[in-house]
FIRO-129076 format. One record per atom (N, C-alpha, C, O, CB): residue in one letter; x negated, z, y negated; atom name. Coordinates in Angstrom, 2 decimals, padded with zeros to 5 digits. Each point is the difference from the previous one (the first is absolute). Glycine has a CB too. Layout:
% residues N
<site><res>A</res><px>X</px><pz>Z</pz><py>Y</py><atom>CA</atom></site>
...
This chain:
% residues 55
<site><res>M</res><px>-012.69</px><pz>-078.60</pz><py>-024.13</py><atom>N</atom></site>
<site><res>M</res><px>000.79</px><pz>-000.31</pz><py>001.18</py><atom>CA</atom></site>
<site><res>M</res><px>000.05</px><pz>-001.52</pz><py>000.17</py><atom>C</atom></site>
<site><res>M</res><px>000.12</px><pz>-000.74</pz><py>-000.98</py><atom>O</atom></site>
<site><res>M</res><px>001.28</px><pz>002.86</pz><py>000.69</py><atom>CB</atom></site>
<site><res>H</res><px>-001.50</px><pz>-002.58</pz><py>001.51</py><atom>N</atom></site>
<site><res>H</res><px>000.06</px><pz>-001.43</pz><py>000.30</py><atom>CA</atom></site>
<site><res>H</res><px>001.37</px><pz>-000.55</pz><py>-000.42</py><atom>C</atom></site>
<site><res>H</res><px>001.01</px><pz>000.70</pz><py>000.15</py><atom>O</atom></site>
<site><res>H</res><px>-002.65</px><pz>-000.41</pz><py>001.78</py><atom>CB</atom></site>
<site><res>P</res><px>001.70</px><pz>-001.53</pz><py>-002.44</py><atom>N</atom></site>
<site><res>P</res><px>001.29</px><pz>-000.58</pz><py>-000.41</py><atom>CA</atom></site>
<site><res>P</res><px>001.06</px><pz>000.01</pz><py>001.10</py><atom>C</atom></site>
<site><res>P</res><px>001.19</px><pz>000.20</pz><py>-000.28</py><atom>O</atom></site>
<site><res>P</res><px>-002.48</px><pz>-001.62</pz><py>-001.29</py><atom>CB</atom></site>
<site><res>N</res><px>000.89</px><pz>001.20</pz><py>002.81</py><atom>N</atom></site>
<site><res>N</res><px>000.98</px><pz>000.02</pz><py>001.09</py><atom>CA</atom></site>
<site><res>N</res><px>000.57</px><pz>001.41</pz><py>000.18</py><atom>C</atom></site>
<site><res>N</res><px>001.19</px><pz>000.16</pz><py>000.25</py><atom>O</atom></site>
<site><res>N</res><px>-002.39</px><pz>-002.05</pz><py>000.89</py><atom>CB</atom></site>
<site><res>A</res><px>000.35</px><pz>002.89</pz><py>-001.25</py><atom>N</atom></site>
<site><res>A</res><px>000.46</px><pz>001.39</pz><py>000.11</py><atom>CA</atom></site>
<site><res>A</res><px>000.94</px><pz>000.34</pz><py>-001.15</py><atom>C</atom></site>
<site><res>A</res><px>000.99</px><pz>000.71</pz><py>000.19</py><atom>O</atom></site>
<site><res>A</res><px>-003.14</px><pz>-000.09</pz><py>000.97</py><atom>CB</atom></site>
<site><res>E</res><px>001.84</px><pz>-001.11</pz><py>-002.36</py><atom>N</atom></site>
<site><res>E</res><px>000.89</px><pz>000.22</pz><py>-001.15</py><atom>CA</atom></site>
<site><res>E</res><px>001.37</px><pz>-000.61</pz><py>000.24</py><atom>C</atom></site>
<site><res>E</res><px>001.02</px><pz>000.61</pz><py>-000.31</py><atom>O</atom></site>
<site><res>E</res><px>-003.01</px><pz>-000.59</pz><py>-001.20</py><atom>CB</atom></site>
<site><res>L</res><px>002.01</px><pz>-001.23</pz><py>002.07</py><atom>N</atom></site>
<site><res>L</res><px>001.27</px><pz>-000.67</pz><py>000.27</py><atom>CA</atom></site>
<site><res>L</res><px>000.82</px><pz>000.75</pz><py>001.05</py><atom>C</atom></site>
<site><res>L</res><px>001.21</px><pz>000.17</pz><py>-000.16</py><atom>O</atom></site>
<site><res>L</res><px>-002.28</px><pz>-002.36</pz><py>-000.42</py><atom>CB</atom></site>
<site><res>I</res><px>000.43</px><pz>002.63</pz><py>001.63</py><atom>N</atom></site>
<site><res>I</res><px>000.69</px><pz>000.75</pz><py>001.05</py><atom>CA</atom></site>
<site><res>I</res><px>000.54</px><pz>001.32</pz><py>-000.56</py><atom>C</atom></site>
<site><res>I</res><px>001.12</px><pz>000.40</pz><py>000.30</py><atom>O</atom></site>
<site><res>I</res><px>-002.60</px><pz>-001.46</pz><py>001.45</py><atom>CB</atom></site>
<site><res>T</res><px>000.67</px><pz>001.73</pz><py>-002.57</py><atom>N</atom></site>
<site><res>T</res><px>000.44</px><pz>001.24</pz><py>-000.64</py><atom>CA</atom></site>
<site><res>T</res><px>001.20</px><pz>-000.26</pz><py>-000.89</py><atom>C</atom></site>
<site><res>T</res><px>000.98</px><pz>000.75</pz><py>000.03</py><atom>O</atom></site>
<site><res>T</res><px>-003.32</px><pz>000.14</pz><py>000.05</py><atom>CB</atom></site>
<site><res>R</res><px>002.28</px><pz>-001.95</pz><py>-000.87</py><atom>N</atom></site>
<site><res>R</res><px>001.13</px><pz>-000.36</pz><py>-000.87</py><atom>CA</atom></site>
<site><res>R</res><px>001.25</px><pz>-000.27</pz><py>000.82</py><atom>C</atom></site>
<site><res>R</res><px>001.09</px><pz>000.48</pz><py>-000.33</py><atom>O</atom></site>
<site><res>R</res><px>-002.69</px><pz>-001.44</pz><py>-001.35</py><atom>CB</atom></site>
<site><res>F</res><px>001.46</px><pz>000.20</pz><py>002.77</py><atom>N</atom></site>
<site><res>F</res><px>001.15</px><pz>-000.35</pz><py>000.82</py><atom>CA</atom></site>
<site><res>F</res><px>000.68</px><pz>001.25</pz><py>000.55</py><atom>C</atom></site>
<site><res>F</res><px>001.22</px><pz>000.15</pz><py>-000.11</py><atom>O</atom></site>
<site><res>F</res><px>-002.33</px><pz>-002.31</pz><py>000.72</py><atom>CB</atom></site>
<site><res>Y</res><px>000.34</px><pz>003.06</pz><py>-000.02</py><atom>N</atom></site>
<site><res>Y</res><px>000.59</px><pz>001.19</pz><py>000.61</py><atom>CA</atom></site>
<site><res>Y</res><px>000.46</px><pz>001.03</pz><py>-001.04</py><atom>C</atom></site>
<site><res>Y</res><px>000.92</px><pz>000.77</pz><py>000.27</py><atom>O</atom></site>
<site><res>Y</res><px>-002.37</px><pz>-001.16</pz><py>001.71</py><atom>CB</atom></site>
<site><res>T</res><px>000.84</px><pz>000.40</pz><py>-003.15</py><atom>N</atom></site>
<site><res>T</res><px>000.51</px><pz>000.84</pz><py>-001.08</py><atom>CA</atom></site>
<site><res>T</res><px>001.35</px><pz>-000.52</pz><py>-000.45</py><atom>C</atom></site>
<site><res>T</res><px>000.91</px><pz>000.78</pz><py>-000.27</py><atom>O</atom></site>
<site><res>T</res><px>-003.26</px><pz>-000.23</pz><py>-000.47</py><atom>CB</atom></site>
<site><res>S</res><px>002.49</px><pz>-001.86</pz><py>000.65</py><atom>N</atom></site>
<site><res>S</res><px>001.28</px><pz>-000.62</pz><py>-000.36</py><atom>CA</atom></site>
<site><res>S</res><px>001.06</px><pz>000.29</pz><py>001.06</py><atom>C</atom></site>
<site><res>S</res><px>001.15</px><pz>000.28</pz><py>-000.33</py><atom>O</atom></site>
<site><res>S</res><px>-002.38</px><pz>-002.08</pz><py>-000.90</py><atom>CB</atom></site>
<site><res>L</res><px>000.84</px><pz>001.74</pz><py>002.49</py><atom>N</atom></site>
<site><res>L</res><px>000.93</px><pz>000.33</pz><py>001.08</py><atom>CA</atom></site>
<site><res>L</res><px>000.50</px><pz>001.44</pz><py>-000.16</py><atom>C</atom></site>
<site><res>L</res><px>001.20</px><pz>000.25</pz><py>000.12</py><atom>O</atom></site>
<site><res>L</res><px>-002.38</px><pz>-001.88</pz><py>001.42</py><atom>CB</atom></site>
<site><res>A</res><px>000.28</px><pz>002.55</pz><py>-001.81</py><atom>N</atom></site>
<site><res>A</res><px>000.39</px><pz>001.41</pz><py>-000.16</py><atom>CA</atom></site>
<site><res>A</res><px>000.95</px><pz>000.19</pz><py>-001.18</py><atom>C</atom></site>
<site><res>A</res><px>000.85</px><pz>000.89</pz><py>000.02</py><atom>O</atom></site>
<site><res>A</res><px>-003.04</px><pz>-000.21</pz><py>000.98</py><atom>CB</atom></site>
<site><res>R</res><px>002.03</px><pz>-001.52</pz><py>-002.03</py><atom>N</atom></site>
<site><res>R</res><px>000.87</px><pz>000.08</pz><py>-001.19</py><atom>CA</atom></site>
<site><res>R</res><px>001.28</px><pz>-000.81</pz><py>000.17</py><atom>C</atom></site>
<site><res>R</res><px>000.86</px><pz>000.01</pz><py>-000.88</py><atom>O</atom></site>
<site><res>R</res><px>-002.90</px><pz>000.30</pz><py>-000.53</py><atom>CB</atom></site>
<site><res>H</res><px>002.18</px><pz>-001.01</pz><py>002.54</py><atom>N</atom></site>
<site><res>H</res><px>001.14</px><pz>-000.90</pz><py>000.24</py><atom>CA</atom></site>
<site><res>H</res><px>000.06</px><pz>-001.09</pz><py>-001.06</py><atom>C</atom></site>
<site><res>H</res><px>001.07</px><pz>-000.36</pz><py>-000.48</py><atom>O</atom></site>
<site><res>H</res><px>000.20</px><pz>002.25</pz><py>001.56</py><atom>CB</atom></site>
<site><res>D</res><px>-002.45</px><pz>-002.40</pz><py>-001.44</py><atom>N</atom></site>
<site><res>D</res><px>-000.12</px><pz>-001.03</pz><py>-001.03</py><atom>CA</atom></site>
<site><res>D</res><px>-000.21</px><pz>-001.36</pz><py>000.67</py><atom>C</atom></site>
<site><res>D</res><px>-001.13</px><pz>-000.47</pz><py>000.14</py><atom>O</atom></site>
<site><res>D</res><px>000.18</px><pz>002.15</pz><py>-001.79</py><atom>CB</atom></site>
<site><res>G</res><px>002.04</px><pz>-002.29</pz><py>002.05</py><atom>N</atom></site>
<site><res>G</res><px>-000.06</px><pz>-001.28</pz><py>000.71</py><atom>CA</atom></site>
<site><res>G</res><px>-000.63</px><pz>-001.12</pz><py>-000.79</py><atom>C</atom></site>
<site><res>G</res><px>-000.71</px><pz>-000.83</pz><py>000.55</py><atom>O</atom></site>
<site><res>G</res><px>002.71</px><pz>001.54</pz><py>000.65</py><atom>CB</atom></site>
<site><res>A</res><px>-001.75</px><pz>-000.74</pz><py>-002.50</py><atom>N</atom></site>
<site><res>A</res><px>-000.58</px><pz>-001.06</pz><py>-000.83</py><atom>CA</atom></site>
<site><res>A</res><px>-001.52</px><pz>000.08</pz><py>-000.02</py><atom>C</atom></site>
<site><res>A</res><px>-000.67</px><pz>-001.02</pz><py>000.09</py><atom>O</atom></site>
<site><res>A</res><px>002.73</px><pz>001.03</pz><py>-001.50</py><atom>CB</atom></site>
<site><res>D</res><px>-002.60</px><pz>001.21</pz><py>001.30</py><atom>N</atom></site>
<site><res>D</res><px>-001.46</px><pz>000.12</pz><py>-000.02</py><atom>CA</atom></site>
<site><res>D</res><px>-000.58</px><pz>-000.29</pz><py>001.39</py><atom>C</atom></site>
<site><res>D</res><px>-001.08</px><pz>-000.57</pz><py>000.11</py><atom>O</atom></site>
<site><res>D</res><px>001.25</px><pz>002.27</pz><py>-001.96</py><atom>CB</atom></site>
<site><res>M</res><px>000.55</px><pz>-001.31</pz><py>002.90</py><atom>N</atom></site>
<site><res>M</res><px>-000.47</px><pz>-000.34</pz><py>001.35</py><atom>CA</atom></site>
<site><res>M</res><px>-000.08</px><pz>-001.52</pz><py>000.16</py><atom>C</atom></site>
<site><res>M</res><px>-000.99</px><pz>-000.52</pz><py>000.50</py><atom>O</atom></site>
<site><res>M</res><px>002.01</px><pz>002.64</pz><py>000.42</py><atom>CB</atom></site>
<site><res>A</res><px>000.03</px><pz>-002.81</pz><py>-001.35</py><atom>N</atom></site>
<site><res>A</res><px>000.03</px><pz>-001.45</pz><py>000.10</py><atom>CA</atom></site>
<site><res>A</res><px>-001.13</px><pz>-000.64</pz><py>-000.80</py><atom>C</atom></site>
<site><res>A</res><px>-000.55</px><pz>-001.02</pz><py>000.41</py><atom>O</atom></site>
<site><res>A</res><px>003.03</px><pz>001.11</pz><py>-000.08</py><atom>CB</atom></site>
<site><res>A</res><px>-002.82</px><pz>000.50</pz><py>-001.46</py><atom>N</atom></site>
<site><res>A</res><px>-001.07</px><pz>-000.53</pz><py>-000.84</py><atom>CA</atom></site>
<site><res>A</res><px>-001.37</px><pz>000.10</pz><py>000.67</py><atom>C</atom></site>
<site><res>A</res><px>-000.94</px><pz>-000.66</pz><py>-000.44</py><atom>O</atom></site>
<site><res>A</res><px>002.28</px><pz>001.28</pz><py>-001.57</py><atom>CB</atom></site>
<site><res>C</res><px>-001.46</px><pz>000.18</pz><py>003.04</py><atom>N</atom></site>
<site><res>C</res><px>-001.27</px><pz>000.15</pz><py>000.71</py><atom>CA</atom></site>
<site><res>C</res><px>-000.28</px><pz>-001.17</pz><py>000.94</py><atom>C</atom></site>
<site><res>C</res><px>-001.13</px><pz>-000.15</pz><py>000.47</py><atom>O</atom></site>
<site><res>C</res><px>001.41</px><pz>002.61</pz><py>-000.62</py><atom>CB</atom></site>
<site><res>Y</res><px>000.71</px><pz>-003.28</pz><py>000.44</py><atom>N</atom></site>
<site><res>Y</res><px>-000.18</px><pz>-001.14</pz><py>000.89</py><atom>CA</atom></site>
<site><res>Y</res><px>-000.52</px><pz>-001.21</pz><py>-000.77</py><atom>C</atom></site>
<site><res>Y</res><px>000.48</px><pz>-000.28</pz><py>-001.10</py><atom>O</atom></site>
<site><res>Y</res><px>001.36</px><pz>001.14</pz><py>002.57</py><atom>CB</atom></site>
<site><res>A</res><px>-002.80</px><pz>-001.56</pz><py>-000.93</py><atom>N</atom></site>
<site><res>A</res><px>-000.53</px><pz>-001.23</pz><py>-000.60</py><atom>CA</atom></site>
<site><res>A</res><px>001.06</px><pz>-001.10</pz><py>000.05</py><atom>C</atom></site>
<site><res>A</res><px>000.88</px><pz>000.01</pz><py>000.87</py><atom>O</atom></site>
<site><res>A</res><px>-003.23</px><pz>000.63</pz><py>-000.21</py><atom>CB</atom></site>
<site><res>G</res><px>002.27</px><pz>-001.57</pz><py>-001.58</py><atom>N</atom></site>
<site><res>G</res><px>000.96</px><pz>-001.10</pz><py>-000.05</py><atom>CA</atom></site>
<site><res>G</res><px>000.05</px><pz>-000.83</pz><py>001.27</py><atom>C</atom></site>
<site><res>G</res><px>001.05</px><pz>-000.55</pz><py>000.34</py><atom>O</atom></site>
<site><res>G</res><px>-001.41</px><pz>000.50</pz><py>-002.77</py><atom>CB</atom></site>
<site><res>E</res><px>-000.77</px><pz>-000.05</pz><py>003.13</py><atom>N</atom></site>
<site><res>E</res><px>-000.06</px><pz>-000.80</pz><py>001.22</py><atom>CA</atom></site>
<site><res>E</res><px>000.13</px><pz>000.85</pz><py>001.27</py><atom>C</atom></site>
<site><res>E</res><px>-000.33</px><pz>-000.46</pz><py>001.09</py><atom>O</atom></site>
<site><res>E</res><px>-001.10</px><pz>-001.17</pz><py>-002.32</py><atom>CB</atom></site>
<site><res>A</res><px>001.90</px><pz>002.86</pz><py>001.08</py><atom>N</atom></site>
<site><res>A</res><px>000.11</px><pz>000.91</pz><py>001.14</py><atom>CA</atom></site>
<site><res>A</res><px>000.98</px><pz>-000.51</pz><py>001.05</py><atom>C</atom></site>
<site><res>A</res><px>000.98</px><pz>-000.68</pz><py>-000.32</py><atom>O</atom></site>
<site><res>A</res><px>-001.54</px><pz>002.57</pz><py>-001.20</py><atom>CB</atom></site>
<site><res>T</res><px>000.29</px><pz>-001.55</pz><py>002.75</py><atom>N</atom></site>
<site><res>T</res><px>000.94</px><pz>-000.22</pz><py>001.09</py><atom>CA</atom></site>
<site><res>T</res><px>000.21</px><pz>001.33</pz><py>000.71</py><atom>C</atom></site>
<site><res>T</res><px>-000.88</px><pz>000.86</pz><py>000.00</py><atom>O</atom></site>
<site><res>T</res><px>000.16</px><pz>-003.29</pz><py>000.29</py><atom>CB</atom></site>
<site><res>F</res><px>001.90</px><pz>002.60</pz><py>000.29</py><atom>N</atom></site>
<site><res>F</res><px>000.32</px><pz>001.25</pz><py>000.66</py><atom>CA</atom></site>
<site><res>F</res><px>000.98</px><pz>-000.27</pz><py>001.12</py><atom>C</atom></site>
<site><res>F</res><px>000.89</px><pz>-000.84</pz><py>-000.12</py><atom>O</atom></site>
<site><res>F</res><px>-001.29</px><pz>002.14</pz><py>-002.00</py><atom>CB</atom></site>
<site><res>S</res><px>000.24</px><pz>-000.57</pz><py>003.21</py><atom>N</atom></site>
<site><res>S</res><px>000.94</px><pz>-000.12</pz><py>001.10</py><atom>CA</atom></site>
<site><res>S</res><px>-000.02</px><pz>001.28</pz><py>000.82</py><atom>C</atom></site>
<site><res>S</res><px>-001.07</px><pz>000.52</pz><py>000.33</py><atom>O</atom></site>
<site><res>S</res><px>000.75</px><pz>-003.04</pz><py>-000.25</py><atom>CB</atom></site>
<site><res>D</res><px>001.49</px><pz>003.03</pz><py>000.24</py><atom>N</atom></site>
<site><res>D</res><px>000.15</px><pz>001.11</pz><py>000.93</py><atom>CA</atom></site>
<site><res>D</res><px>001.32</px><pz>-000.20</pz><py>000.73</py><atom>C</atom></site>
<site><res>D</res><px>000.68</px><pz>-001.00</pz><py>-000.26</py><atom>O</atom></site>
<site><res>D</res><px>-002.05</px><pz>002.60</pz><py>-001.22</py><atom>CB</atom></site>
<site><res>P</res><px>001.76</px><pz>-000.72</pz><py>002.37</py><atom>N</atom></site>
<site><res>P</res><px>001.23</px><pz>-000.23</pz><py>000.77</py><atom>CA</atom></site>
<site><res>P</res><px>001.27</px><pz>-000.14</pz><py>-000.86</py><atom>C</atom></site>
<site><res>P</res><px>000.95</px><pz>-000.64</pz><py>000.43</py><atom>O</atom></site>
<site><res>P</res><px>-002.03</px><pz>001.90</pz><py>001.40</py><atom>CB</atom></site>
<site><res>V</res><px>001.10</px><pz>-000.67</pz><py>-003.01</py><atom>N</atom></site>
<site><res>V</res><px>001.17</px><pz>-000.07</pz><py>-000.86</py><atom>CA</atom></site>
<site><res>V</res><px>-000.09</px><pz>-001.14</pz><py>-001.01</py><atom>C</atom></site>
<site><res>V</res><px>000.95</px><pz>-000.76</pz><py>-000.17</py><atom>O</atom></site>
<site><res>V</res><px>-000.66</px><pz>003.21</pz><py>000.45</py><atom>CB</atom></site>
<site><res>F</res><px>-001.43</px><pz>-002.57</pz><py>-000.94</py><atom>N</atom></site>
<site><res>F</res><px>-000.22</px><pz>-001.03</pz><py>-001.01</py><atom>CA</atom></site>
<site><res>F</res><px>-000.98</px><pz>-001.02</pz><py>000.56</py><atom>C</atom></site>
<site><res>F</res><px>-001.21</px><pz>000.22</pz><py>-000.04</py><atom>O</atom></site>
<site><res>F</res><px>001.66</px><pz>001.41</pz><py>-001.86</py><atom>CB</atom></site>
<site><res>T</res><px>000.06</px><pz>-002.72</pz><py>002.41</py><atom>N</atom></site>
<site><res>T</res><px>-000.86</px><pz>-000.99</pz><py>000.67</py><atom>CA</atom></site>
<site><res>T</res><px>-000.30</px><pz>-001.19</pz><py>-000.90</py><atom>C</atom></site>
<site><res>T</res><px>000.86</px><pz>-000.48</pz><py>-000.73</py><atom>O</atom></site>
<site><res>T</res><px>000.11</px><pz>001.19</pz><py>002.92</py><atom>CB</atom></site>
<site><res>G</res><px>-002.21</px><pz>-001.16</pz><py>-002.14</py><atom>N</atom></site>
<site><res>G</res><px>-000.43</px><pz>-001.23</pz><py>-000.65</py><atom>CA</atom></site>
<site><res>G</res><px>000.19</px><pz>-000.06</pz><py>-001.50</py><atom>C</atom></site>
<site><res>G</res><px>000.38</px><pz>-001.05</pz><py>-000.51</py><atom>O</atom></site>
<site><res>G</res><px>000.14</px><pz>000.01</pz><py>002.60</py><atom>CB</atom></site>
<site><res>L</res><px>-000.77</px><pz>002.10</pz><py>-002.82</py><atom>N</atom></site>
<site><res>L</res><px>000.14</px><pz>-000.02</pz><py>-001.45</py><atom>CA</atom></site>
<site><res>L</res><px>-001.26</px><pz>-000.56</pz><py>-000.64</py><atom>C</atom></site>
<site><res>L</res><px>-001.11</px><pz>000.22</pz><py>000.49</py><atom>O</atom></site>
<site><res>L</res><px>002.67</px><pz>001.76</pz><py>-000.38</py><atom>CB</atom></site>
<site><res>S</res><px>-001.37</px><pz>-002.70</pz><py>-001.22</py><atom>N</atom></site>
<site><res>S</res><px>-001.16</px><pz>-000.55</pz><py>-000.72</py><atom>CA</atom></site>
<site><res>S</res><px>000.35</px><pz>-000.13</pz><py>-001.47</py><atom>C</atom></site>
<site><res>S</res><px>001.14</px><pz>000.20</pz><py>-000.41</py><atom>O</atom></site>
<site><res>S</res><px>-001.91</px><pz>-001.45</pz><py>002.46</py><atom>CB</atom></site>
<site><res>G</res><px>-000.24</px><pz>000.92</pz><py>-002.85</py><atom>N</atom></site>
<site><res>G</res><px>000.19</px><pz>-000.13</pz><py>-001.44</py><atom>CA</atom></site>
<site><res>G</res><px>000.39</px><pz>001.33</pz><py>-000.61</py><atom>C</atom></site>
<site><res>G</res><px>-000.70</px><pz>000.99</pz><py>000.20</py><atom>O</atom></site>
<site><res>G</res><px>001.38</px><pz>-003.37</pz><py>000.11</py><atom>CB</atom></site>
<site><res>Q</res><px>000.42</px><pz>002.42</pz><py>-001.06</py><atom>N</atom></site>
<site><res>Q</res><px>000.45</px><pz>001.23</pz><py>-000.64</py><atom>CA</atom></site>
<site><res>Q</res><px>000.79</px><pz>000.89</pz><py>000.95</py><atom>C</atom></site>
<site><res>Q</res><px>000.27</px><pz>001.15</pz><py>-000.34</py><atom>O</atom></site>
<site><res>Q</res><px>-000.20</px><pz>-002.38</pz><py>-001.83</py><atom>CB</atom></site>
<site><res>E</res><px>000.30</px><pz>000.75</pz><py>003.33</py><atom>N</atom></site>
<site><res>E</res><px>000.84</px><pz>000.77</pz><py>000.93</py><atom>CA</atom></site>
<site><res>E</res><px>-000.65</px><pz>001.26</pz><py>000.58</py><atom>C</atom></site>
<site><res>E</res><px>000.71</px><pz>000.99</pz><py>000.18</py><atom>O</atom></site>
<site><res>E</res><px>000.34</px><pz>-003.13</pz><py>000.35</py><atom>CB</atom></site>
<site><res>P</res><px>-002.35</px><pz>002.17</pz><py>-000.22</py><atom>N</atom></site>
<site><res>P</res><px>-000.55</px><pz>001.17</pz><py>000.69</py><atom>CA</atom></site>
<site><res>P</res><px>000.21</px><pz>001.32</pz><py>-000.73</py><atom>C</atom></site>
<site><res>P</res><px>000.34</px><pz>001.00</pz><py>000.64</py><atom>O</atom></site>
<site><res>P</res><px>-001.99</px><pz>-002.53</pz><py>000.31</py><atom>CB</atom></site>
<site><res>G</res><px>001.45</px><pz>001.57</pz><py>-002.24</py><atom>N</atom></site>
<site><res>G</res><px>000.13</px><pz>001.26</pz><py>-000.72</py><atom>CA</atom></site>
<site><res>G</res><px>001.43</px><pz>000.46</pz><py>-000.15</py><atom>C</atom></site>
<site><res>G</res><px>000.27</px><pz>001.20</pz><py>000.04</py><atom>O</atom></site>
<site><res>G</res><px>-002.31</px><pz>-001.79</pz><py>-001.22</py><atom>CB</atom></site>
<site><res>W</res><px>002.96</px><pz>-000.33</pz><py>001.02</py><atom>N</atom></site>
<site><res>W</res><px>001.37</px><pz>000.38</pz><py>-000.33</py><atom>CA</atom></site>
<site><res>W</res><px>000.73</px><pz>000.75</pz><py>001.12</py><atom>C</atom></site>
<site><res>W</res><px>000.42</px><pz>001.13</pz><py>-000.24</py><atom>O</atom></site>
<site><res>W</res><px>-000.37</px><pz>-003.11</pz><py>-001.23</py><atom>CB</atom></site>
<site><res>P</res><px>000.11</px><pz>001.43</pz><py>002.67</py><atom>N</atom></site>
<site><res>P</res><px>000.77</px><pz>000.74</pz><py>001.01</py><atom>CA</atom></site>
<site><res>P</res><px>-000.65</px><pz>001.30</pz><py>000.43</py><atom>C</atom></site>
<site><res>P</res><px>000.69</px><pz>001.00</pz><py>000.21</py><atom>O</atom></site>
<site><res>P</res><px>000.18</px><pz>-003.16</pz><py>000.57</py><atom>CB</atom></site>
<site><res>R</res><px>-002.17</px><pz>002.17</pz><py>-000.65</py><atom>N</atom></site>
<site><res>R</res><px>-000.68</px><pz>001.22</pz><py>000.43</py><atom>CA</atom></site>
<site><res>R</res><px>000.17</px><pz>001.08</pz><py>-001.05</py><atom>C</atom></site>
<site><res>R</res><px>000.24</px><pz>001.16</pz><py>000.33</py><atom>O</atom></site>
<site><res>R</res><px>-001.91</px><pz>-002.51</pz><py>000.98</py><atom>CB</atom></site>
<site><res>S</res><px>001.55</px><pz>000.99</pz><py>-002.57</py><atom>N</atom></site>
<site><res>S</res><px>000.10</px><pz>001.02</pz><py>-001.04</py><atom>CA</atom></site>
<site><res>S</res><px>001.44</px><pz>000.48</pz><py>-000.14</py><atom>C</atom></site>
<site><res>S</res><px>000.22</px><pz>001.19</pz><py>-000.25</py><atom>O</atom></site>
<site><res>S</res><px>-002.16</px><pz>-002.21</pz><py>-000.94</py><atom>CB</atom></site>
<site><res>R</res><px>002.90</px><pz>000.16</pz><py>001.33</py><atom>N</atom></site>
<site><res>R</res><px>001.40</px><pz>000.39</pz><py>-000.14</py><atom>CA</atom></site>
<site><res>R</res><px>000.45</px><pz>000.84</pz><py>001.20</py><atom>C</atom></site>
<site><res>R</res><px>000.85</px><pz>000.88</pz><py>-000.14</py><atom>O</atom></site>
<site><res>R</res><px>-000.41</px><pz>-002.96</pz><py>-001.19</py><atom>CB</atom></site>
<site><res>A</res><px>-001.00</px><pz>001.83</pz><py>002.49</py><atom>N</atom></site>
<site><res>A</res><px>000.37</px><pz>000.76</pz><py>001.19</py><atom>CA</atom></site>
<site><res>A</res><px>-000.45</px><pz>001.45</pz><py>-000.10</py><atom>C</atom></site>
<site><res>A</res><px>000.56</px><pz>000.87</pz><py>000.65</py><atom>O</atom></site>
<site><res>A</res><px>-000.72</px><pz>-002.96</pz><py>000.70</py><atom>CB</atom></site>
<site><res>N</res><px>-000.84</px><pz>002.34</pz><py>-002.17</py><atom>N</atom></site>
<site><res>N</res><px>-000.57</px><pz>001.34</pz><py>-000.11</py><atom>CA</atom></site>
<site><res>N</res><px>000.43</px><pz>000.74</pz><py>-001.26</py><atom>C</atom></site>
<site><res>N</res><px>-000.53</px><pz>001.07</pz><py>-000.29</py><atom>O</atom></site>
<site><res>N</res><px>-001.38</px><pz>-001.89</pz><py>001.59</py><atom>CB</atom></site>
<site><res>T</res><px>002.85</px><pz>000.27</pz><py>-002.06</py><atom>N</atom></site>
<site><res>T</res><px>000.42</px><pz>000.69</pz><py>-001.22</py><atom>CA</atom></site>
<site><res>T</res><px>001.31</px><pz>000.68</pz><py>000.21</py><atom>C</atom></site>
<site><res>T</res><px>000.53</px><pz>000.64</pz><py>-000.91</py><atom>O</atom></site>
<site><res>T</res><px>-001.73</px><pz>-002.29</pz><py>-000.47</py><atom>CB</atom></site>
């Protein structure tokens, strides 16, 4: 399986398990994220709010 596919599988498996810490670990250190609720996140921020919102 391609590494990107493995990461996506891990992320959604973690979501199904309500494992916010593992979801957050799927984000790269330099990740950025923005949506209508969580705007302009960077660094360690992208994984944390998204993963906590889904647990």
